C-alpha positions as CSV (number, residue, x, y, z in Angstrom):
1,M,0.0,0.0,0.0
2,T,1.4,3.4,-1.0
3,Q,1.3,6.4,1.2
4,T,-1.2,8.1,-1.1
5,E,-3.5,5.1,-0.8
6,M,-3.4,5.5,3.0
7,F,-4.6,9.1,2.8
8,T,-7.5,10.9,1.2
9,Q,-7.6,14.5,-0.1
10,S,-9.8,16.9,2.0
11,G,-9.4,20.4,0.5
12,N,-5.7,21.1,0.6
13,V,-5.0,18.7,3.5
14,M,-4.3,15.0,3.3
15,M,-6.4,13.2,5.9
16,P,-6.0,9.5,7.0
17,A,-8.3,7.3,5.0
18,P,-11.2,6.1,7.2
19,K,-11.0,2.5,8.4
20,E,-13.8,0.1,7.9
21,H,-14.8,-1.8,11.0
22,P,-16.6,-5.0,10.3
23,L,-20.0,-5.4,11.8
24,P,-20.7,-9.0,12.8
25,D,-23.5,-10.7,11.0
26,M,-26.2,-10.9,13.5
27,R,-28.1,-13.7,11.8
28,G,-27.0,-17.3,12.5
29,Q,-24.6,-16.3,15.2
30,P,-25.1,-15.1,18.7
31,P,-27.3,-13.2,19.6
32,A,-29.6,-14.5,16.8
33,N,-30.4,-18.0,18.1
34,R,-33.0,-18.7,15.5
35,T,-35.9,-17.6,17.7
36,D,-38.3,-14.9,16.3
37,T,-37.4,-12.5,19.1
38,S,-33.6,-12.8,18.5
39,I,-34.0,-12.4,14.8
40,A,-36.2,-9.3,15.3
41,Q,-33.6,-7.8,17.6
42,A,-30.9,-8.5,15.0
43,D,-33.0,-6.8,12.3
44,R,-33.6,-3.8,14.6
45,I,-29.9,-3.4,15.2
46,R,-29.2,-3.5,11.5
47,E,-31.4,-0.4,11.0
48,L,-29.3,1.8,13.4
49,P,-26.4,4.0,12.3
50,K,-23.1,2.0,12.3
51,T,-21.8,3.3,15.6
52,K,-25.1,2.6,17.3
53,R,-25.3,-0.9,15.7
54,D,-21.8,-1.6,17.0
55,E,-22.8,-0.4,20.5
56,A,-25.9,-2.5,20.4
57,A,-24.0,-5.6,19.2
58,L,-21.4,-5.0,22.0
59,L,-24.2,-4.7,24.6
60,V,-25.9,-7.9,23.4
61,W,-22.5,-9.8,23.4
62,L,-21.7,-8.6,26.9
63,T,-25.2,-9.5,28.1
64,E,-24.7,-13.1,26.7
65,R,-21.3,-13.3,28.5
66,S,-23.1,-12.4,31.8
67,E,-20.7,-12.2,34.7
68,Q,-17.8,-13.4,32.6
69,G,-17.8,-10.0,30.8
70,A,-14.9,-9.0,28.6
71,T,-11.7,-6.9,28.7
72,D,-11.1,-4.3,26.1
73,D,-8.6,-6.7,24.4
74,E,-11.3,-9.4,24.3
75,I,-13.8,-7.0,22.8
76,K,-11.3,-5.8,20.2
77,T,-10.5,-9.4,19.3
78,H,-14.1,-10.6,19.1
79,F,-15.3,-7.7,16.9
80,G,-12.1,-7.1,15.0
81,W,-12.0,-3.4,16.1
82,D,-8.9,-1.4,17.0
83,G,-8.6,0.3,20.4
84,D,-9.5,3.8,19.0
85,Y,-12.8,2.4,17.7
86,E,-13.6,0.0,20.6
87,R,-13.1,2.3,23.6
88,P,-15.7,5.0,22.5
89,R,-18.3,2.3,21.8
90,R,-17.7,0.8,25.3
91,W,-17.5,4.2,27.0
92,R,-20.8,5.2,25.5
93,L,-22.4,2.1,27.1
94,V,-20.7,3.0,30.4
95,Q,-22.1,6.6,30.2
96,D,-25.6,5.2,29.5
97,C,-25.3,3.0,32.6
98,K,-25.6,-0.2,30.5
99,V,-22.1,-1.4,31.2
100,R,-19.9,-1.2,34.3
101,P,-16.4,-2.3,35.3
102,S,-16.6,-5.5,37.4
103,V,-14.5,-6.3,40.4
104,K,-12.7,-8.9,38.3
105,R,-9.4,-8.4,36.5
106,R,-7.9,-10.6,33.7
107,K,-4.6,-10.5,32.1
108,T,-4.2,-9.0,28.6
109,K,-2.3,-10.9,26.0
110,D,0.8,-8.9,27.2
111,G,0.2,-10.1,30.7
112,N,-1.0,-6.8,32.2
113,P,-4.1,-6.7,34.5
114,A,-7.2,-5.4,32.7
115,T,-10.7,-4.3,33.8
116,V,-13.4,-6.8,33.0
117,W,-16.5,-5.0,31.6
118,V,-19.9,-6.5,32.3
119,E,-23.5,-5.6,31.4
120,M,-25.1,-3.7,34.2
121,K,-27.4,-6.5,35.4
122,A,-24.5,-8.9,35.5
123,C,-22.6,-6.3,37.5
124,L,-25.4,-6.0,40.0
125,T,-25.6,-9.8,40.3
126,Q,-21.9,-10.0,40.8
127,F,-21.9,-7.4,43.6
128,A,-24.9,-9.1,45.2
129,G,-23.0,-12.4,45.2
130,E,-19.9,-10.7,46.7
131,C,-22.1,-9.1,49.4
132,L,-23.7,-12.5,50.3
133,K,-20.3,-14.2,50.5
134,N,-19.1,-11.5,53.0
135,S,-22.1,-11.5,55.2
C-alpha cells in the first residue's frame, strides 16, 4: 500500500483514509439464536447507524457473557476493532449506565491486568454475590 493510498484529499489537506470496522453478521450467530425475538432484535440493530449498531452488538454480546464479561482486548479481538474504535463504543455504554467495570481483572495478551467490563445486570448480580459471601 502506498502512502497516497493511506490518505484521502480533503481540501488542501491530506487526511488519513477512514478505516472500515466489520459489523458482525447478527443472523445465524449469537445473539440470533433462531428464535423470532432474537432475529427481530438483530434486524432492529441493522437499521441503526453504524456506531449505534456496533454499540448494540457489543451490549448484546456482553449480556450473553453475563458475569464473565470481557476486557477491552477481548472486545477488540471478538469484533475485529482497534482500540481507537472500541473504547468509545464501550465508553458510551458506560455513560448510558448499561455497562460497568466489574471487580474482576484478567490479564491481557501482554500479561497486564485489565478491567473486565460487564453488562449492568451482571454487574449487580456479581456485587450481590460478593455481598452475600461477605455476610
